[in-house]
N, C-alpha and C positions, 0 to 999 in steps of 0.2 A: 102555067105551074101544072105538073103532071097530076094525073087524078090521085094518086097515093099521097102526094104532097098535099094537096086539098083536104083529103080525108084525114090526115094527121093534124093538119093545122086546125080544122073544125073541132076535132077531139079535144086538142090542148086548149082551144078557147072554152069548151064546155066544162073541162075538168079545172079551169082557173078558180072556180068558185064563184064568179060574178054571173049575175044573170045576163044574158044576151039573146037577141032575137035573131031569127032568121034573116031578116032584113040588115041587122048589123053585120052579121057573119058575111053576107053577100057584098056589103059595101067595103069591109076590110080585105076581103080576098078579091074583089073585083071580079065577081062572078053573079049569074042570075040566081034570084031567090029559089026558083024551081030546081036549079042544081044542088043547092044547098039541101034542100028537102030530100032529093034523090040520094046524096051521099048520106044523109042522116039515116034513111031507110036502109041503105046498103049495109051501114054499120050495124044497125039493129039486127038485120038478118044474120051477119057474120058472127056477132056475139052470140046469138042463140044456137049457132052451129057449133061454136068452140065450147060452150057450156053445156 
């Protein structure tokens, strides 16, 4: 799955209103937990730039 698809999938999971851990996200998307953390950090930086 491309990087942007992963980032959007993570964002949708977080916005669903359910509590979810990085481990659960990594299992659902079949990616490394560290990759999930990097994607979250990238999203946080992007949000800071946009607003």
